[in-house]
Structure formats: C-alpha cells, structure tokens
C-alpha positions, 0 to 999 in steps of 0.5 A: 500500500502506498500513499502519495502527496503532491506539494510544490510540484513534488510527489512524496510517497509513503510505503507501509510494510504489510506485516504492520497492516496485519497486526493492526487489523487483528488488534482492531478485530479483537477490540470489536469482539470484546466490545460486543461481548461486554455490551451484550452481557450488560444488556441482559443484566439488571445489576446496575438498574436502580429500583424505584425509591419509596415515597414517604407515604409508602414508608408510613403505611408499613405495618408495625410488628404485632405485640408479643403474646402473654405467656400462658400458665405453665408455659415456663419450667421455672417455679412461680415466685412466692412472696416471703411470709410476713413473720419471717425475719429479714436478714440484716447487715450488722456492722461491728466496729473494729477494736481500737488500736493499742496505744503506742508505748514510749520506748524504754530509754536505753540503760547505759552502764558505764564500764567499771574502772579497775583500781590501780596501784598508787605508783608505777609498780603493781601491788598485790591485792591482800585477799587475792595473794595468799602466801606459798605453802611450805613444801612438806618434803623440804620441811622434813629435810629441814630446808630453808632459804630466801626466794625473790620472784620477779613478776610482770603484771599486765594492765588488768592486774594478771601476772604474765611472766614469773622469773626467779631473781634469787634462788633459795638453794632448794628446788622445792622452795623455789617452785612453791614461790613461783607457783604461788605468785602465778595465782595472785592478782595485782593492782596494775601500775599506772601512768598519767591515770592510765593502767599500764604494764609493770613489774615488781619483785616479791621476796619470800623467806622459808624458815623451819619452826 
C-alpha cells in the first residue's frame, strides 16, 4: 500500500510494510469482539438498574410488628415466685466496729552502764591485792629435810592486774622452795601500775623467806 502527496510540484510517497497492516487489523478485530461481548452481557443484566425509591407515604403505611403474646400458665419450667411470709425475719447487715488500736508505748530509754574502772596501784609498780595473794605453802618434803632459804620472784603484771611472766631473781638453794614461790605468785592478782591515770604494764619483785619452826 502506498500513499502519495503532491506539494510544490513534488510527489512524496509513503510505503507501509504489510506485516504492520496485519497486526493492526487483528488488534482492531479483537477490540470489536470484546466490545460486543461486554455490551451484550450488560444488556441482559439488571445489576446496575436502580429500583424505584419509596415515597414517604409508602414508608408510613408499613405495618408495625404485632405485640408479643402473654405467656400462658405453665408455659415456663421455672417455679412461680412466692412472696416471703410476713413473720419471717429479714436478714440484716450488722456492722461491728473494729477494736481500737493499742496505744503506742514510749520506748524504754536505753540503760547505759558505764564500764567499771579497775583500781590501780598508787605508783608505777603493781601491788598485790591482800585477799587475792595468799602466801606459798611450805613444801612438806623440804620441811622434813629441814630446808630453808630466801626466794625473790620477779613478776610482770599486765594492765588488768594478771601476772604474765614469773622469773626467779634469787634462788633459795632448794628446788622445792623455789617452785612453791613461783607457783604461788602465778595465782595472785595485782593492782596494775599506772601512768598519767592510765593502767599500764609493770613489774615488781616479791621476796619470800622459808624458815623451819
């Protein structure tokens, strides 16, 4: 197929390919068929047709629903409610007031006991307490043998008045007499030495004379 056009004495010719013409013809035919199918289906259907609107008079003429019928006797399985007898006591709610809370008691004042201050010796040396420093017992074996002598014991006393260390400064020549003196002093209690009013550790030498009577 060709088209020609003359302008200014010149002929211009356009040539269309046959394949393009075939495709255009097929597309046109398919479009026509689809249009016919849609048109025929809508023609036989009332889906898009609007119904007639009701007038106010028609709305007013609508009959109301009938009233429900009264229930006949024995139509229900529930027993009929009976009025309570007049002489029956009705339950009453009795409110009881809670007991009052106990009155708060004032906390007892804490008792503070001042620590007992132990007595101290008047000087810088400890002193034996009279009723807590018994003399040593004369050993019976040394007494039978007639052993006598003088013993000097050095004792170190701590700040509480308890002996810490007991040593012999002077021996008597008798082992029994020396042991009796040291054993006795270890059981003694002392007034501790003091320095500026404070109990301190101190030392004292205690002499013993063992004489047979």
